[in-house]
RODREN-231839 format. One line per field, with one value per residue (C-alpha): x, y, z; residue number from 1. Coordinates in nm, 3 decimals. Example, Ala and Ser with C-alpha at 12.3 -4.5 7.8 and 13.67 -1.06 7.14 Angstrom:
# residues 2
px: 1.230,1.367 .
py: -0.450,-0.106 .
pz: 0.780,0.714 .
seq: 1,2 .
# end
This chain:
# residues 469
px: 6.402,6.558,6.908,7.083,6.925,7.025,7.377,7.362,7.617,7.811,8.160,8.083,7.990,8.351,8.550,8.366,8.408,8.783,8.841,8.694,8.857,9.203,9.262,9.309,9.577,9.763,9.733,9.859,10.163,10.243,10.194,10.529,10.747,10.650,10.705,11.094,10.982,10.661,10.881,11.134,10.878,10.725,11.030,10.923,11.092,11.006,10.778,10.552,10.529,10.424,10.088,10.040,9.981,9.868,9.593,9.461,9.514,9.358,9.053,9.011,9.010,8.794,8.508,8.459,8.239,8.001,8.012,7.954,7.620,7.536,7.569,7.317,7.059,7.081,7.205,7.612,7.574,7.456,7.721,8.014,7.938,7.953,8.307,8.409,8.327,8.448,8.780,8.825,8.750,8.962,9.265,9.229,9.204,9.508,9.701,9.636,9.736,9.908,10.053,10.149,9.869,9.607,9.723,9.734,9.332,9.247,9.417,9.209,8.883,9.033,9.023,8.602,8.594,8.859,8.663,8.294,8.455,8.650,8.361,8.115,8.319,8.307,7.893,7.864,8.103,7.964,7.554,7.641,7.767,7.646,7.801,8.010,8.184,8.234,8.575,8.704,8.549,8.703,9.040,9.033,8.949,9.260,9.455,9.321,9.458,9.808,9.861,9.752,10.024,10.271,10.176,10.220,10.602,10.709,10.407,10.476,10.850,10.776,10.536,10.758,11.058,10.850,10.571,10.627,10.480,10.111,10.095,10.033,9.696,9.584,9.621,9.335,9.110,9.086,9.062,8.796,8.554,8.582,8.505,8.223,8.018,8.059,7.968,7.628,7.550,7.600,7.605,7.292,7.104,7.131,6.975,6.809,6.454,6.408,6.343,6.637,6.747,7.110,7.281,7.429,7.569,7.747,7.880,8.009,8.155,8.295,8.494,8.622,8.726,8.883,9.067,9.198,9.345,9.510,9.641,9.775,9.925,10.117,10.256,10.283,10.676,10.758,10.610,10.807,10.480,10.447,10.122,9.942,9.975,9.876,9.580,9.457,9.503,9.298,9.028,9.037,8.945,8.677,8.479,8.520,8.350,8.103,8.023,8.021,7.763,7.555,7.523,7.411,7.099,6.957,6.688,6.899,7.249,7.542,7.746,7.517,7.724,7.516,7.749,8.060,7.849,7.934,8.215,8.338,8.260,8.451,8.784,8.817,8.828,9.083,9.297,9.304,9.389,9.711,9.815,9.775,10.000,10.260,10.214,10.259,10.579,10.741,10.627,10.750,11.085,11.229,11.319,11.539,11.692,11.735,11.882,12.028,12.219,12.254,12.315,12.085,11.924,11.587,11.470,11.658,11.486,11.134,11.198,11.310,10.965,10.762,10.801,10.566,10.287,10.338,10.334,10.001,9.848,9.937,9.799,9.527,9.282,9.371,9.334,9.023,8.885,8.980,8.826,8.491,8.552,8.737,8.605,8.779,8.946,9.197,9.358,9.345,9.546,9.762,9.823,9.886,10.147,10.348,10.332,10.468,10.721,10.863,10.867,11.094,11.311,11.327,11.448,11.738,11.889,12.232,12.460,12.569,12.221,12.177,11.899,11.755,11.782,11.545,11.301,11.223,11.152,10.924,10.757,10.705,10.536,10.325,10.217,10.121,9.911,9.730,9.650,9.515,9.304,9.079,8.945,8.931,8.746,8.493,8.456,8.369,8.131,7.955,7.900,7.700,7.291,7.242,7.115,7.439,7.652,7.760,7.844,8.057,8.250,8.284,8.445,8.644,8.776,8.850,9.001,9.285,9.312,9.390,9.616,9.818,9.887,9.935,10.170,10.386,10.367,10.468,10.756,10.888,10.834,11.061,11.304,11.388,11.373,11.591,11.849,11.891,11.902,12.173,12.368,12.753,12.684,12.829,12.552,12.249,12.035,12.044,11.930,11.719,11.557,11.570,11.415,11.130,11.088,11.047,10.767,10.579,10.622,10.487,10.170,10.106,10.145,9.844,9.681,9.732,9.569,9.313,9.192,9.131,8.822,8.642,8.374,8.474,8.165,8.202,7.972,7.732,7.695,7.646,7.381,7.197,7.107,7.417,7.295,7.581,7.468 .
py: 11.405,11.718,11.649,11.900,11.739,11.371,11.464,11.673,11.455,11.357,11.479,11.330,11.007,10.973,11.043,10.760,10.520,10.636,10.553,10.234,10.148,10.267,9.961,9.733,9.923,9.951,9.568,9.460,9.669,9.624,9.255,9.226,9.442,9.181,8.885,8.800,8.852,8.616,8.329,8.371,8.352,8.024,7.883,7.877,7.957,8.229,8.018,7.872,8.244,8.380,8.184,8.455,8.717,8.457,8.336,8.659,8.762,8.442,8.482,8.816,8.814,8.507,8.679,9.053,8.952,8.821,9.110,9.328,9.104,9.107,9.482,9.531,9.299,9.335,9.701,9.849,9.999,9.641,9.470,9.732,9.737,9.332,9.365,9.608,9.370,9.091,9.265,9.383,9.053,8.853,9.124,9.065,8.678,8.719,8.905,8.578,8.306,8.053,7.896,7.968,7.766,7.930,8.273,8.161,8.051,8.373,8.585,8.453,8.503,8.828,8.868,8.814,9.143,9.328,9.222,9.354,9.692,9.700,9.630,9.852,10.161,10.257,10.185,10.386,10.691,10.671,10.661,10.961,11.215,11.414,11.269,11.661,11.544,11.147,11.161,11.392,11.197,10.878,11.040,11.108,10.718,10.680,10.898,10.726,10.343,10.538,10.677,10.355,10.191,10.410,10.432,10.079,9.990,10.285,10.199,9.825,9.878,10.066,9.829,9.525,9.675,9.793,9.620,9.301,9.133,9.101,9.480,9.519,9.332,9.513,9.836,9.774,9.722,10.109,10.273,9.952,10.025,10.386,10.350,10.115,10.331,10.655,10.454,10.326,10.667,10.822,10.585,10.642,10.281,10.259,9.921,9.833,9.926,9.584,9.245,9.039,8.698,8.595,8.353,8.103,7.858,8.132,8.275,7.966,7.892,8.238,8.193,7.800,7.974,8.259,8.095,7.816,8.100,8.322,8.001,7.888,8.240,8.285,7.925,7.779,7.898,7.800,7.452,7.457,7.456,7.050,6.828,6.918,7.305,7.283,7.064,7.335,7.612,7.393,7.347,7.736,7.771,7.514,7.659,8.023,7.916,7.718,8.036,8.244,8.003,7.998,8.400,8.381,8.165,8.293,8.549,8.742,8.632,8.733,8.916,9.069,9.017,9.318,9.542,9.452,9.511,9.890,10.008,10.217,9.937,9.704,9.888,10.073,9.754,9.623,9.881,9.882,9.476,9.592,9.888,9.694,9.415,9.706,9.814,9.485,9.361,9.731,9.715,9.321,9.354,9.686,9.604,9.303,9.594,9.824,9.551,9.273,9.493,9.853,9.694,9.914,9.791,9.705,10.027,10.230,10.042,10.091,10.450,10.434,10.279,10.498,10.773,10.578,10.606,10.953,11.069,10.877,11.053,11.388,11.345,11.095,11.354,11.631,11.419,11.286,11.681,11.777,11.476,11.640,11.910,11.810,11.414,11.099,10.973,11.208,11.175,10.819,10.818,11.065,10.904,10.532,10.678,10.827,10.493,10.336,10.610,10.538,10.182,10.227,10.437,10.210,9.940,10.180,10.180,10.022,9.935,10.252,10.432,10.583,10.653,10.954,10.767,10.533,10.739,11.010,10.709,10.589,10.910,10.952,10.631,10.747,11.057,10.835,10.589,10.883,11.022,10.728,10.536,10.818,10.910,10.553,10.463,10.734,10.627,10.276,10.350,10.598,10.372,10.188,10.220,10.251,9.908,9.751,10.022,9.705,9.443,9.704,9.794,9.437,9.409,9.682,9.529,9.194,9.357,9.499,9.206,8.967,9.240,9.217,8.874,8.830,9.091,8.952,8.596,8.733,8.961,8.651,8.426,8.701,8.720,8.386,8.316,8.589,8.552,8.232,8.352,8.591,8.356,8.435,8.818,9.071,9.099,8.830,8.934,9.329,9.207,8.993,9.329,9.517,9.279,9.261,9.617,9.612,9.353,9.589,9.864,9.666,9.595,9.961,10.092,9.835,9.978,10.348,10.206,10.059,10.381,10.533,10.288,10.478,10.718,11.058,11.168,11.507,11.680,11.799,11.518,11.243,11.531,11.544,11.209,10.984,10.652,10.671,10.684 .
pz: 11.691,11.630,11.467,11.690,12.004,11.842,11.839,12.127,12.354,12.066,12.221,12.559,12.386,12.190,12.516,12.673,12.379,12.366,12.737,12.687,12.346,12.474,12.642,12.383,12.212,12.556,12.596,12.295,12.307,12.680,12.662,12.410,12.654,12.932,12.743,12.862,13.212,13.185,13.018,13.301,13.542,13.382,13.273,12.934,12.580,12.345,12.162,12.423,12.560,12.213,12.281,12.499,12.228,11.954,12.100,12.200,11.790,11.685,11.870,11.833,11.465,11.413,11.675,11.547,11.229,11.489,11.745,11.487,11.381,11.755,11.773,11.506,11.644,12.011,12.007,12.038,12.368,12.545,12.350,12.442,12.800,12.827,12.649,12.867,13.195,13.018,12.939,13.311,13.480,13.267,13.300,13.662,13.648,13.393,13.667,13.900,13.649,13.824,13.507,13.146,13.026,13.232,13.097,12.768,12.798,12.992,12.713,12.475,12.675,12.736,12.386,12.326,12.560,12.328,12.041,12.167,12.203,11.905,11.664,11.849,11.842,11.486,11.472,11.802,11.712,11.319,11.473,11.720,11.459,11.144,10.843,10.827,11.138,11.101,10.947,11.266,11.502,11.371,11.343,11.728,11.732,11.557,11.746,12.059,11.927,11.832,12.169,12.340,12.114,12.201,12.556,12.595,12.567,12.801,13.076,13.053,13.106,13.394,13.563,13.524,13.649,13.968,14.025,13.808,13.510,13.703,13.719,13.338,13.357,13.691,13.535,13.270,13.594,13.704,13.353,13.289,13.576,13.466,13.123,13.226,13.475,13.235,12.913,13.093,13.161,12.827,12.534,12.329,12.292,11.935,11.751,11.455,11.456,11.238,11.394,11.323,11.429,11.468,11.180,11.442,11.164,10.984,11.281,11.371,10.986,11.032,11.343,11.249,10.928,11.006,11.339,11.067,10.828,11.099,11.247,10.892,10.832,11.136,11.221,10.905,10.848,11.218,11.112,10.801,10.609,10.674,10.577,10.909,10.835,10.475,10.560,10.788,10.512,10.297,10.583,10.611,10.241,10.249,10.567,10.431,10.078,10.298,10.474,10.141,10.010,10.305,10.358,9.988,10.078,10.390,10.458,10.737,10.736,10.972,10.686,10.428,10.115,9.947,10.118,9.904,9.569,9.740,9.566,9.846,10.130,9.904,9.818,10.124,10.323,10.056,10.102,10.480,10.442,10.203,10.442,10.738,10.565,10.480,10.840,11.036,10.770,10.882,11.275,11.293,11.126,11.212,11.573,11.408,11.209,11.499,11.804,11.569,11.295,11.469,11.840,11.981,12.352,12.376,12.531,12.266,11.977,12.155,12.176,11.810,11.702,11.889,11.593,11.416,11.636,11.781,11.413,11.385,11.722,11.578,11.203,11.253,11.390,11.153,10.830,10.975,11.004,10.643,10.513,10.634,10.384,10.092,10.094,10.167,9.870,9.767,10.113,10.168,9.826,9.945,10.265,10.095,9.862,10.108,10.323,9.973,9.954,10.321,10.263,9.973,10.207,10.437,10.187,10.106,10.485,10.505,10.811,10.853,10.929,11.261,11.478,11.300,10.950,11.079,11.293,10.989,10.797,11.039,11.095,10.717,10.739,11.016,10.849,10.529,10.780,10.963,10.641,10.500,10.805,10.938,10.568,10.501,10.779,10.731,10.373,10.476,10.761,10.546,10.289,10.481,10.601,10.952,11.036,10.918,11.099,11.325,11.088,10.916,11.233,11.203,10.873,10.894,11.232,11.109,10.800,11.039,11.246,10.926,10.750,11.086,11.107,10.727,10.737,11.059,10.812,10.502,10.639,10.849,10.537,10.310,10.558,10.595,10.209,10.081,10.388,10.234,9.902,9.935,10.119,10.041,9.987,10.235,10.460,10.415,10.706,10.605,10.243,10.289,10.554,10.248,10.031,10.261,10.290,9.919,9.930,10.156,9.918,9.645,9.882,9.969,9.591,9.503,9.822,9.671,9.336,9.533,9.702,9.375,9.356,9.627,9.588,9.782,10.014,10.078,10.400,10.180,9.970,10.239,10.423,10.073,10.071,10.127,10.269,10.548,10.924 .
seq: 1,2,3,4,5,6,7,8,9,10,11,12,13,14,15,16,17,18,19,20,21,22,23,24,25,26,27,28,29,30,31,32,33,34,35,36,37,38,39,40,41,42,43,44,45,46,47,48,49,50,51,52,53,54,55,56,57,58,59,60,61,62,63,64,65,66,67,68,69,70,71,72,73,74,75,76,77,78,79,80,81,82,83,84,85,86,87,88,89,90,91,92,93,94,95,96,97,98,99,100,101,102,103,104,105,106,107,108,109,110,111,112,113,114,115,116,117,118,119,120,121,122,123,124,125,126,127,128,129,130,131,132,133,134,135,136,137,138,139,140,141,142,143,144,145,146,147,148,149,150,151,152,153,154,155,156,157,158,159,160,161,162,163,164,165,166,167,168,169,170,171,172,173,174,175,176,177,178,179,180,181,182,183,184,185,186,187,188,189,190,191,192,193,194,195,196,197,198,199,200,201,202,203,204,205,206,207,208,209,210,211,212,213,214,215,216,217,218,219,220,221,222,223,224,225,226,227,228,229,230,231,232,233,234,235,236,237,238,239,240,241,242,243,244,245,246,247,248,249,250,251,252,253,254,255,256,257,258,259,260,261,262,263,264,265,266,267,268,269,270,271,272,273,274,275,276,277,278,279,280,281,282,283,284,285,286,287,288,289,290,291,292,293,294,295,296,297,298,299,300,301,302,303,304,305,306,307,308,309,310,311,312,313,314,315,316,317,318,319,320,321,322,323,324,325,326,327,328,329,330,331,332,333,334,335,336,337,338,339,340,341,342,343,344,345,346,347,348,349,350,351,352,353,354,355,356,357,358,359,360,361,362,363,364,365,366,367,368,369,370,371,372,373,374,375,376,377,378,379,380,381,382,383,384,385,386,387,388,389,390,391,392,393,394,395,396,397,398,399,400,401,402,403,404,405,406,407,408,409,410,411,412,413,414,415,416,417,418,419,420,421,422,423,424,425,426,427,428,429,430,431,432,433,434,435,436,437,438,439,440,441,442,443,444,445,446,447,448,449,450,451,452,453,454,455,456,457,458,459,460,461,462,463,464,465,466,467,468,469 .
# end
């Protein structure tokens, strides 16, 4: 097929994918706003209500690798459409949930639908665009994620106040069905031409290994690192080592470990992991700074926090388009460096700080994140052959979700430990927050150095023999 014909509908394809993909970020941020109302309705304590999000994150992070591989075998379009239907159906059931236990269970099922669309989105976009426009398209995908995260708290507050908490799940139904019918019409049926088998043993080991790791990281502190949680951590290590050994032996592994021999793929995923850990230390801890130390209401704190995703919304597509012209490494390095400076600036905040002092630091972090993520994602997805785009997207999405959970766990652990250390000082909580921001800065600094290991891929190089999509 002529290249001009192959890519003719690329912008329509992108718009359809973004419509389907934006529901996940909206749903993730909208639920946090509704948790107090859900807890009050079911007369549940905050720790119990927290499983509404925890079940979602655990299942999402555990299944992404499997969904990526399924896309390579059975087709990106088929899996994306199934994901949309599962997400819409479970959203409706979440709104009808008769009890908290049912809601936690249905959120876990909802995560399987979100995981299918999340793993397939970068693969579909990469396959649908020529190398010289890949960064721009992935940047617009990053813009949609940021828009969803920014819209969620505002939309959630409005729905909870006017229609009740069940409405936050019903809002997915019209968006999801519109996305399904559009995607069914417009998405290309991209799948490997090679006949491949699915690695079920590897999929099960990855699911239980990643699930155990995420549960260990997220619940360890709450359970005081008691022996059951330590055993769970040991089980996670054993399962993941077993998974890697299995993948090395079989002919058609779920995760082709040869991908990690590509320096750009390995370094890009490593930098992404560290960046998301940095990001979620900041996203998790800053609301405590705003509400407990500065006395903001939840609404005012939420409005201040939007400085971060709104900046990403503007910067991500511009950085992606620029990376198509000048390459990815320099922009990713600069973005990660700015994130490092923003984390250092947050660590310097004192109690007399005002909303503008926090907002410009969050905007600076958003600038760095927008500059880093789009070029880095483009470099990672451009480093793999076409028949491995699905698993590459799954690895990238898994990296993001593991980074989120590890960042929240690390931020909470540092805050608790350093608060005890600073007992007797003028303000132990503020000092502990500053230390946690310094840890975020160090993680971001390492990510910045890792960015230098990637190889830049300019459009002309990619067209003249790069092995990307």
